[in-house]
DRENKETI-513887 format. One record per residue (C-alpha): residue number from 0; residue in one letter; z negated, x negated, y negated. Coordinates in steps of 0.25 Angstrom, whole numbers, plus 2048, in hexadecimal, padded with zeros to 3 digits. Example, Ala and Ser with C-alpha at 12.3 -4.5 7.8 and 13.67 -1.06 7.14 Angstrom:
DRENKETI-513887
k=0; r=A; Z=7E1; X=7CF; Y=812
k=1; r=S; Z=7E3; X=7C9; Y=804
//
This chain:
DRENKETI-513887
k=0; r=M; Z=719; X=8D7; Y=6D6
k=1; r=P; Z=71E; X=8E5; Y=6DA
k=2; r=R; Z=71D; X=8E8; Y=6E9
k=3; r=A; Z=72C; X=8EC; Y=6EA
k=4; r=R; Z=730; X=8DE; Y=6E4
k=5; r=R; Z=728; X=8D7; Y=6EE
k=6; r=R; Z=72E; X=8DE; Y=6FA
k=7; r=R; Z=73C; X=8DB; Y=6F5
k=8; r=R; Z=739; X=8CC; Y=6F4
k=9; r=R; Z=734; X=8CC; Y=703
k=10; r=S; Z=740; X=8D3; Y=708
k=11; r=A; Z=749; X=8C9; Y=701
k=12; r=G; Z=741; X=8BD; Y=707
k=13; r=Q; Z=743; X=8C3; Y=715
k=14; r=R; Z=752; X=8C5; Y=713
k=15; r=G; Z=753; X=8B6; Y=70E
k=16; r=W; Z=74C; X=8B0; Y=71B
k=17; r=G; Z=753; X=8B9; Y=725
k=18; r=R; Z=761; X=8B5; Y=723
k=19; r=P; Z=75E; X=8A6; Y=726
k=20; r=I; Z=756; X=8A9; Y=732
k=21; r=L; Z=762; X=8B2; Y=738
k=22; r=V; Z=76C; X=8A6; Y=735
k=23; r=G; Z=763; X=89C; Y=73C
k=24; r=L; Z=761; X=8A5; Y=748
k=25; r=A; Z=770; X=8A7; Y=749
k=26; r=A; Z=773; X=898; Y=748
k=27; r=A; Z=768; X=895; Y=752
k=28; r=F; Z=76F; X=89F; Y=75C
k=29; r=T; Z=77C; X=899; Y=759
k=30; r=L; Z=777; X=88B; Y=75C
k=31; r=L; Z=771; X=891; Y=769
k=32; r=V; Z=77E; X=896; Y=76D
k=33; r=I; Z=785; X=889; Y=76A
k=34; r=F; Z=77B; X=881; Y=771
k=35; r=G; Z=77B; X=88A; Y=77E
k=36; r=S; Z=78A; X=889; Y=77E
k=37; r=L; Z=78A; X=87A; Y=77D
k=38; r=I; Z=780; X=87A; Y=789
k=39; r=E; Z=789; X=883; Y=791
k=40; r=I; Z=795; X=87B; Y=78E
k=41; r=H; Z=78E; X=86E; Y=792
k=42; r=T; Z=789; X=874; Y=79E
k=43; r=Q; Z=797; X=879; Y=7A2
k=44; r=S; Z=79D; X=86B; Y=79E
k=45; r=S; Z=792; X=864; Y=7A6
k=46; r=G; Z=795; X=86C; Y=7B2
k=47; r=Y; Z=7A4; X=869; Y=7B1
k=48; r=R; Z=7A2; X=85A; Y=7AF
k=49; r=T; Z=799; X=85A; Y=7BB
k=50; r=S; Z=7A4; X=861; Y=7C3
k=51; r=T; Z=7AE; X=858; Y=7BE
k=52; r=D; Z=7A6; X=84C; Y=7C2
k=53; r=T; Z=7A2; X=850; Y=7D0
k=54; r=G; Z=7B1; X=854; Y=7D3
k=55; r=Y; Z=7B6; X=847; Y=7CE
k=56; r=G; Z=7AC; X=840; Y=7D7
k=57; r=A; Z=7B0; X=848; Y=7E3
k=58; r=L; Z=7BE; X=845; Y=7E0
k=59; r=V; Z=7BE; X=836; Y=7DF
k=60; r=S; Z=7B3; X=834; Y=7EA
k=61; r=G; Z=7BE; X=835; Y=7F4
k=62; r=V; Z=7C6; X=82A; Y=7EC
k=63; r=V; Z=7BA; X=821; Y=7EC
k=64; r=E; Z=7B8; X=823; Y=7FB
k=65; r=A; Z=7C7; X=820; Y=7FE
k=66; r=S; Z=7C5; X=813; Y=7F5
k=67; r=N; Z=7B9; X=80F; Y=7FE
k=68; r=R; Z=7C2; X=811; Y=80A
k=69; r=T; Z=7CD; X=808; Y=804
k=70; r=G; Z=7C3; X=7FE; Y=800
k=71; r=A; Z=7BD; X=7FD; Y=80E
k=72; r=E; Z=7CB; X=7FC; Y=815
k=73; r=L; Z=7D0; X=7F1; Y=80B
k=74; r=A; Z=7C3; X=7E9; Y=80D
k=75; r=A; Z=7C4; X=7EA; Y=81C
k=76; r=L; Z=7D3; X=7E5; Y=81B
k=77; r=M; Z=7D0; X=7D9; Y=812
k=78; r=G; Z=7C4; X=7D5; Y=81A
k=79; r=T; Z=7CD; X=7D4; Y=827
k=80; r=A; Z=7DB; X=7D1; Y=821
k=81; r=A; Z=7DA; X=7C2; Y=824
k=82; r=Q; Z=7D6; X=7C4; Y=832
k=83; r=L; Z=7E0; X=7CF; Y=836
k=84; r=P; Z=7E7; X=7CD; Y=844
k=85; r=N; Z=7F6; X=7CD; Y=844
k=86; r=Q; Z=7FD; X=7D8; Y=84C
k=87; r=Q; Z=80B; X=7DC; Y=84F
k=88; r=V; Z=814; X=7E1; Y=843
k=89; r=P; Z=811; X=7EA; Y=83C
k=90; r=H; Z=802; X=7E9; Y=83F
k=91; r=T; Z=801; X=7DB; Y=839
k=92; r=A; Z=7F5; X=7D5; Y=832
k=93; r=R; Z=7FD; X=7D5; Y=825
k=94; r=A; Z=802; X=7E3; Y=827
k=95; r=E; Z=7F3; X=7E7; Y=828
k=96; r=V; Z=7EF; X=7E0; Y=81C
k=97; r=Q; Z=7FB; X=7E6; Y=814
k=98; r=Q; Z=7F9; X=7F4; Y=819
k=99; r=G; Z=7EA; X=7F3; Y=815
k=100; r=L; Z=7ED; X=7EE; Y=807
k=101; r=D; Z=7F8; X=7F8; Y=805
k=102; r=Q; Z=7EF; X=804; Y=809
k=103; r=A; Z=7E4; X=7FF; Y=800
k=104; r=V; Z=7ED; X=7FE; Y=7F4
k=105; r=L; Z=7F3; X=80C; Y=7F7
k=106; r=A; Z=7E5; X=812; Y=7F9
k=107; r=T; Z=7DE; X=80C; Y=7EC
k=108; r=A; Z=7EA; X=810; Y=7E4
k=109; r=Q; Z=7E8; X=81E; Y=7E9
k=110; r=Q; Z=7D9; X=81E; Y=7E6
k=111; r=A; Z=7DB; X=819; Y=7D8
k=112; r=Y; Z=7E6; X=824; Y=7D6
k=113; r=Q; Z=7DC; X=82F; Y=7DB
k=114; r=A; Z=7D1; X=82A; Y=7D3
k=115; r=A; Z=7D9; X=82A; Y=7C6
k=116; r=H; Z=7DE; X=838; Y=7C9
k=117; r=S; Z=7D1; X=83F; Y=7CC
k=118; r=V; Z=7D0; X=843; Y=7BE
k=119; r=P; Z=7D0; X=84C; Y=7B6
k=120; r=P; Z=7C6; X=852; Y=7B5
k=121; r=V; Z=7BF; X=845; Y=7B0
k=122; r=P; Z=7B1; X=842; Y=7B4
k=123; r=T; Z=7A6; X=83E; Y=7AB
k=124; r=G; Z=7A7; X=831; Y=7A4
k=125; r=D; Z=7B0; X=826; Y=7A9
k=126; r=V; Z=7AE; X=829; Y=7B8
k=127; r=S; Z=7BC; X=82B; Y=7BB
k=128; r=S; Z=7C1; X=81F; Y=7B4
k=129; r=R; Z=7B7; X=816; Y=7BA
k=130; r=L; Z=7BB; X=81A; Y=7C8
k=131; r=D; Z=7CA; X=819; Y=7C4
k=132; r=R; Z=7C7; X=80A; Y=7C1
k=133; r=V; Z=7C1; X=808; Y=7CE
k=134; r=M; Z=7CC; X=80D; Y=7D6
k=135; r=D; Z=7D7; X=807; Y=7CD
k=136; r=D; Z=7D0; X=7F9; Y=7CF
k=137; r=R; Z=7CF; X=7FB; Y=7DE
k=138; r=A; Z=7DE; X=7FF; Y=7DF
k=139; r=S; Z=7E2; X=7F3; Y=7D6
k=140; r=A; Z=7DA; X=7E9; Y=7DE
k=141; r=V; Z=7DF; X=7EE; Y=7EB
k=142; r=S; Z=7EE; X=7ED; Y=7E6
k=143; r=G; Z=7EB; X=7DF; Y=7E1
k=144; r=L; Z=7E5; X=7DB; Y=7EE
k=145; r=R; Z=7F1; X=7E0; Y=7F6
k=146; r=S; Z=7FB; X=7D9; Y=7ED
k=147; r=T; Z=7F3; X=7CC; Y=7EE
k=148; r=I; Z=7F3; X=7CC; Y=7FD
k=149; r=D; Z=801; X=7D0; Y=7FE
k=150; r=Q; Z=805; X=7C4; Y=7F5
k=151; r=L; Z=7FC; X=7BB; Y=7FD
k=152; r=L; Z=801; X=7BE; Y=80B
k=153; r=G; Z=80F; X=7C3; Y=807
k=154; r=M; Z=80E; X=7D1; Y=80A
k=155; r=V; Z=813; X=7DE; Y=804
k=156; r=P; Z=80E; X=7EC; Y=804
k=157; r=L; Z=812; X=7F5; Y=810
k=158; r=P; Z=81C; X=801; Y=80E
k=159; r=V; Z=815; X=80D; Y=809
k=160; r=S; Z=814; X=818; Y=813
k=161; r=G; Z=81E; X=823; Y=80F
k=162; r=A; Z=826; X=81B; Y=806
k=163; r=P; Z=835; X=819; Y=809
k=164; r=A; Z=838; X=810; Y=815
k=165; r=T; Z=83E; X=803; Y=812
k=166; r=S; Z=83F; X=7F6; Y=819
k=167; r=V; Z=840; X=7ED; Y=80D
k=168; r=A; Z=833; X=7E4; Y=80B
k=169; r=V; Z=82C; X=7E4; Y=7FE
k=170; r=S; Z=82D; X=7D6; Y=7F8
k=171; r=S; Z=81F; X=7D0; Y=7F8
k=172; r=A; Z=819; X=7C9; Y=7EB
k=173; r=P; Z=819; X=7BA; Y=7EA
k=174; r=L; Z=80E; X=7B4; Y=7F3
k=175; r=I; Z=802; X=7AF; Y=7EC
k=176; r=S; Z=7F8; X=7A4; Y=7F0
k=177; r=I; Z=7EB; X=7A5; Y=7F7
k=178; r=S; Z=7E3; X=7A2; Y=7EA
k=179; r=Q; Z=7EB; X=7AC; Y=7E2
k=180; r=A; Z=7E8; X=7B6; Y=7ED
k=181; r=A; Z=7DA; X=7B3; Y=7ED
k=182; r=S; Z=7D9; X=7B4; Y=7DE
k=183; r=A; Z=7E0; X=7C1; Y=7DE
k=184; r=M; Z=7D8; X=7C7; Y=7E9
k=185; r=T; Z=7CB; X=7C3; Y=7E2
k=186; r=A; Z=7CF; X=7CA; Y=7D6
k=187; r=E; Z=7D2; X=7D7; Y=7DE
k=188; r=G; Z=7C4; X=7D6; Y=7E5
k=189; r=L; Z=7BE; X=7D5; Y=7D7
k=190; r=L; Z=7C5; X=7E1; Y=7D3
k=191; r=L; Z=7C0; X=7E9; Y=7DF
k=192; r=Q; Z=7B2; X=7E4; Y=7DC
k=193; r=G; Z=7B4; X=7E9; Y=7CE
k=194; r=A; Z=7B8; X=7F7; Y=7D3
k=195; r=D; Z=7AC; X=7F8; Y=7DB
k=196; r=D; Z=7A3; X=7F4; Y=7CF
k=197; r=G; Z=7AA; X=7FF; Y=7C7
k=198; r=Y; Z=7A8; X=809; Y=7D2
k=199; r=R; Z=799; X=806; Y=7D2
k=200; r=E; Z=798; X=807; Y=7C3
k=201; r=L; Z=79F; X=815; Y=7C4
k=202; r=L; Z=794; X=819; Y=7CD
k=203; r=A; Z=789; X=814; Y=7C4
k=204; r=Y; Z=790; X=81B; Y=7B8
k=205; r=L; Z=78F; X=828; Y=7C0
k=206; r=R; Z=781; X=827; Y=7C3
k=207; r=L; Z=77D; X=822; Y=7B5
k=208; r=H; Z=784; X=82E; Y=7AE
k=209; r=R; Z=780; X=838; Y=7BA
k=210; r=I; Z=78F; X=83C; Y=7BB
k=211; r=P; Z=791; X=845; Y=7C8
k=212; r=V; Z=79C; X=83D; Y=7CD
k=213; r=H; Z=798; X=839; Y=7DB
k=214; r=L; Z=7A0; X=82D; Y=7E1
k=215; r=P; Z=79E; X=825; Y=7EE
k=216; r=K; Z=79B; X=816; Y=7EE
k=217; r=S; Z=7A7; X=80D; Y=7EE
k=218; r=S; Z=7A8; X=7FE; Y=7F0
k=219; r=W; Z=7B4; X=7F6; Y=7F5
k=220; r=V; Z=7AC; X=7E8; Y=7F4
k=221; r=G; Z=79F; X=7EA; Y=7FB
k=222; r=A; Z=793; X=7E1; Y=7FA
k=223; r=P; Z=792; X=7D5; Y=7FB
k=224; r=V; Z=79F; X=7D4; Y=7F2
k=225; r=D; Z=7A2; X=7C6; Y=7F5
k=226; r=T; Z=7A4; X=7C9; Y=804
k=227; r=A; Z=7AB; X=7D7; Y=802
k=228; r=A; Z=7B9; X=7D7; Y=807
k=229; r=L; Z=7BE; X=7DD; Y=7FA
k=230; r=G; Z=7B6; X=7D4; Y=7F1
k=231; r=A; Z=7BB; X=7C9; Y=7E8
k=232; r=V; Z=7B6; X=7BE; Y=7F0
k=233; r=Q; Z=7BB; X=7C3; Y=7FE
k=234; r=L; Z=7C8; X=7C7; Y=7F9
k=235; r=G; Z=7CA; X=7BA; Y=7F2
k=236; r=A; Z=7C7; X=7B3; Y=7FF
k=237; r=T; Z=7D0; X=7BC; Y=807
k=238; r=A; Z=7DD; X=7B6; Y=801
k=239; r=S; Z=7DC; X=7A9; Y=809
k=240; r=A; Z=7D8; X=7B0; Y=816
k=241; r=L; Z=7E4; X=7B9; Y=815
k=242; r=S; Z=7ED; X=7AE; Y=812
k=243; r=A; Z=7E7; X=7A6; Y=81E
k=244; r=S; Z=7E8; X=7B2; Y=828
k=245; r=V; Z=7F3; X=7AF; Y=833
k=246; r=A; Z=7F5; X=7BE; Y=835
k=247; r=L; Z=7F9; X=7C0; Y=827
k=248; r=I; Z=802; X=7B4; Y=826
k=249; r=P; Z=811; X=7B9; Y=824
k=250; r=F; Z=818; X=7BA; Y=831
k=251; r=H; Z=828; X=7BC; Y=831
k=252; r=R; Z=82E; X=7C3; Y=83D
k=253; r=L; Z=83C; X=7CA; Y=83C
k=254; r=V; Z=841; X=7D0; Y=849
k=255; r=I; Z=84D; X=7D8; Y=84D
k=256; r=T; Z=847; X=7E3; Y=855
k=257; r=A; Z=853; X=7EC; Y=858
k=258; r=V; Z=862; X=7EA; Y=858
k=259; r=G; Z=86C; X=7F5; Y=85C
k=260; r=L; Z=87B; X=7F4; Y=85C
k=261; r=R; Z=886; X=7FD; Y=856
k=262; r=P; Z=88D; X=802; Y=85E
k=263; r=P; Z=882; X=803; Y=868
k=264; r=A; Z=884; X=7FB; Y=875
k=265; r=V; Z=889; X=802; Y=882
k=266; r=A; Z=880; X=804; Y=88E
k=267; r=T; Z=886; X=7F8; Y=895
k=268; r=G; Z=884; X=7EA; Y=891
k=269; r=G; Z=879; X=7E2; Y=88A
k=270; r=A; Z=86E; X=7E9; Y=881
k=271; r=G; Z=873; X=7EF; Y=874
k=272; r=I; Z=866; X=7F1; Y=86D
k=273; r=V; Z=85B; X=7E7; Y=86A
k=274; r=A; Z=84C; X=7EC; Y=869
k=275; r=D; Z=842; X=7E2; Y=865
k=276; r=S; Z=834; X=7E1; Y=85F
k=277; r=C; Z=82B; X=7D9; Y=856
k=278; r=S; Z=821; X=7D7; Y=862
k=279; r=D; Z=82B; X=7D0; Y=86B
k=280; r=P; Z=838; X=7CD; Y=864
k=281; r=Q; Z=844; X=7C8; Y=86C
k=282; r=S; Z=852; X=7C3; Y=869
k=283; r=L; Z=85D; X=7C9; Y=871
k=284; r=V; Z=867; X=7BF; Y=877
k=285; r=P; Z=873; X=7C6; Y=87D
k=286; r=G; Z=875; X=7C4; Y=88C
k=287; r=A; Z=882; X=7C3; Y=894
k=288; r=S; Z=884; X=7D2; Y=894
k=289; r=P; Z=889; X=7D7; Y=886
k=290; r=T; Z=885; X=7E3; Y=87E
k=291; r=V; Z=891; X=7EC; Y=880
k=292; r=L; Z=896; X=7F5; Y=874
k=293; r=P; Z=8A0; X=800; Y=874
k=294; r=P; Z=8AD; X=7FE; Y=86D
k=295; r=T; Z=8AB; X=7FB; Y=85F
k=296; r=T; Z=8B1; X=7F3; Y=853
k=297; r=S; Z=8A3; X=7F0; Y=84D
k=298; r=V; Z=895; X=7ED; Y=851
k=299; r=S; Z=888; X=7ED; Y=849
k=300; r=A; Z=879; X=7EC; Y=84C
k=301; r=V; Z=86D; X=7F4; Y=847
k=302; r=V; Z=862; X=7E9; Y=846
k=303; r=T; Z=853; X=7EC; Y=844
k=304; r=V; Z=84B; X=7E1; Y=83E
k=305; r=T; Z=83C; X=7E2; Y=83E
k=306; r=N; Z=833; X=7D9; Y=836
k=307; r=C; Z=828; X=7D6; Y=840
k=308; r=G; Z=821; X=7CC; Y=836
k=309; r=T; Z=816; X=7CF; Y=82C
k=310; r=V; Z=81E; X=7CC; Y=81F
k=311; r=P; Z=829; X=7D4; Y=819
k=312; r=E; Z=837; X=7CE; Y=81A
k=313; r=S; Z=842; X=7CF; Y=810
k=314; r=G; Z=851; X=7CB; Y=811
k=315; r=V; Z=851; X=7CD; Y=820
k=316; r=V; Z=85F; X=7C9; Y=825
k=317; r=V; Z=865; X=7CF; Y=831
k=318; r=T; Z=872; X=7C9; Y=836
k=319; r=S; Z=87C; X=7CE; Y=841
k=320; r=V; Z=886; X=7C5; Y=846
k=321; r=L; Z=892; X=7C8; Y=84F
k=322; r=A; Z=899; X=7BD; Y=857
k=323; r=V; Z=8A4; X=7BE; Y=862
k=324; r=A; Z=89E; X=7BB; Y=870
k=325; r=D; Z=8AB; X=7BD; Y=878
k=326; r=P; Z=8AC; X=7B4; Y=885
k=327; r=T; Z=8B4; X=7A7; Y=883
k=328; r=G; Z=8C3; X=7A9; Y=883
k=329; r=S; Z=8C3; X=7B8; Y=87E
k=330; r=A; Z=8CC; X=7BC; Y=873
k=331; r=P; Z=8C4; X=7BC; Y=866
k=332; r=P; Z=8C1; X=7C9; Y=85E
k=333; r=P; Z=8C6; X=7CB; Y=850
k=334; r=A; Z=8C0; X=7C2; Y=846
k=335; r=S; Z=8B9; X=7CD; Y=83F
k=336; r=S; Z=8B1; X=7D1; Y=84B
k=337; r=T; Z=8A6; X=7C7; Y=849
k=338; r=G; Z=89D; X=7C5; Y=83D
k=339; r=G; Z=88F; X=7C8; Y=838
k=340; r=S; Z=887; X=7D2; Y=82F
k=341; r=R; Z=879; X=7D1; Y=829
k=342; r=A; Z=86F; X=7DB; Y=823
k=343; r=T; Z=862; X=7D8; Y=81B
k=344; r=T; Z=855; X=7E0; Y=81A
k=345; r=S; Z=846; X=7DE; Y=816
k=346; r=L; Z=83A; X=7E2; Y=81F
k=347; r=R; Z=82C; X=7E4; Y=81E
k=348; r=S; Z=822; X=7DF; Y=829
k=349; r=G; Z=824; X=7E8; Y=835
k=350; r=A; Z=830; X=7EF; Y=82F
k=351; r=S; Z=83D; X=7F1; Y=836
k=352; r=E; Z=84B; X=7F4; Y=832
k=353; r=A; Z=858; X=7F7; Y=839
k=354; r=L; Z=864; X=7F0; Y=833
k=355; r=T; Z=873; X=7F3; Y=837
k=356; r=T; Z=87C; X=7E7; Y=837
k=357; r=A; Z=88A; X=7E9; Y=831
k=358; r=D; Z=895; X=7EC; Y=83B
k=359; r=Q; Z=89C; X=7E0; Y=841
k=360; r=A; Z=8AA; X=7E1; Y=847
k=361; r=V; Z=8AC; X=7E0; Y=856
k=362; r=S; Z=8B8; X=7E1; Y=85F
k=363; r=S; Z=8B9; X=7E8; Y=86D
k=364; r=G; Z=8B9; X=7DF; Y=879
k=365; r=H; Z=8B1; X=7D4; Y=873
k=366; r=R; Z=8A3; X=7CE; Y=873
k=367; r=Y; Z=89A; X=7CB; Y=868
k=368; r=T; Z=88C; X=7C5; Y=865
k=369; r=L; Z=884; X=7CD; Y=85B
k=370; r=T; Z=878; X=7C6; Y=855
k=371; r=V; Z=86E; X=7CD; Y=84C
k=372; r=S; Z=864; X=7C4; Y=845
k=373; r=I; Z=859; X=7C4; Y=83A
k=374; r=A; Z=858; X=7B9; Y=831
k=375; r=I; Z=849; X=7B6; Y=833
k=376; r=P; Z=840; X=7B2; Y=828
k=377; r=A; Z=83C; X=7A3; Y=826
k=378; r=G; Z=82E; X=7A6; Y=82A
k=379; r=Q; Z=832; X=7AC; Y=838
k=380; r=A; Z=82F; X=7A2; Y=843
k=381; r=D; Z=834; X=7AA; Y=84F
k=382; r=P; Z=843; X=7AF; Y=84E
k=383; r=T; Z=842; X=7B7; Y=85B
k=384; r=G; Z=847; X=7C5; Y=859
k=385; r=S; Z=84F; X=7C2; Y=84D
k=386; r=T; Z=85C; X=7C1; Y=854
k=387; r=Q; Z=863; X=7CB; Y=85E
k=388; r=Q; Z=870; X=7C9; Y=865
k=389; r=F; Z=87A; X=7D1; Y=86C
k=390; r=L; Z=886; X=7CE; Y=875
k=391; r=L; Z=890; X=7D9; Y=872
k=392; r=E; Z=89C; X=7DE; Y=879
k=393; r=I; Z=8A6; X=7E8; Y=873
k=394; r=T; Z=8AD; X=7F1; Y=87D
k=395; r=G; Z=8BB; X=7F3; Y=87B
//
């Protein structure tokens, strides 16, 4: 074969292999670039996830610690509620129990809200949803516990601080039996135990998947569960203890704690103002010296009624009655100069309200007996302080 032909064949063979090699090298380079980019994206994404997880843990750790404090306070309350001593209104045993339950309901509702609003950004996996369930279950159990005890003892939630002032008592739900309360409180204890289990499972989930969300321990029902104040066994048994507590038995006590006359009495004569208290209520009986009023054609009274009892009172009726009290043989005043008026209100335990009675016609130069009284509830055994009386003299 001629030499020139052999050289042409070798040159063509070299050109045939060169192109595939170049294409392969280009493809390999492209793959290396893509792979490197993926590694870089993964590295950056991993750093972002770690930052999100640690940030979420720091944010909700405060919520968990607040929940721990609420659980400890509620456990202390439920462990001693049946043994609380009674004090003067408004610091009664019932008020202490009601206040503690109300605070726990408010706190757990806030904690559930804060946990739910700690995302986005969302941490890895279902960490946030697991924590939300724990906080929701605790809030639900505490709300149910308050409702059950309120229905067992005939209590109602206290007014919310900062809410518009009102003297109207909230109607309590129908009373339930001890067995009904025990069953409901047992269920609420089981829900709290389940919430503790859910939180422990969340911590195990974090460890298993090495998720950098660092949370404090949290348990409302400590070991042993059967003797824990918030466990199902003890809560169920607490129902009968609460019902048997003397300090938690409803106590009715309505007292007139102040009366002022309109127009005000002059300086001479009997007292024109009644000032009384829950601790030592008195009933004013006028003496021989009348309370002297300036010349006027009508008289009314401003009556302050206080609920010194431990239960809310609705439909409290205050009555003002005016009767002629002239000496025998005196000319009678006009017939329209006597009569009565009434006012109605509702009062929470420890609350007071000032009621102004309607004007009642009087005539100058005559004497009248003004009697202000409260229609006491059927459960109030002692009527002292529920009636106040004035002997009035209208100057001419």
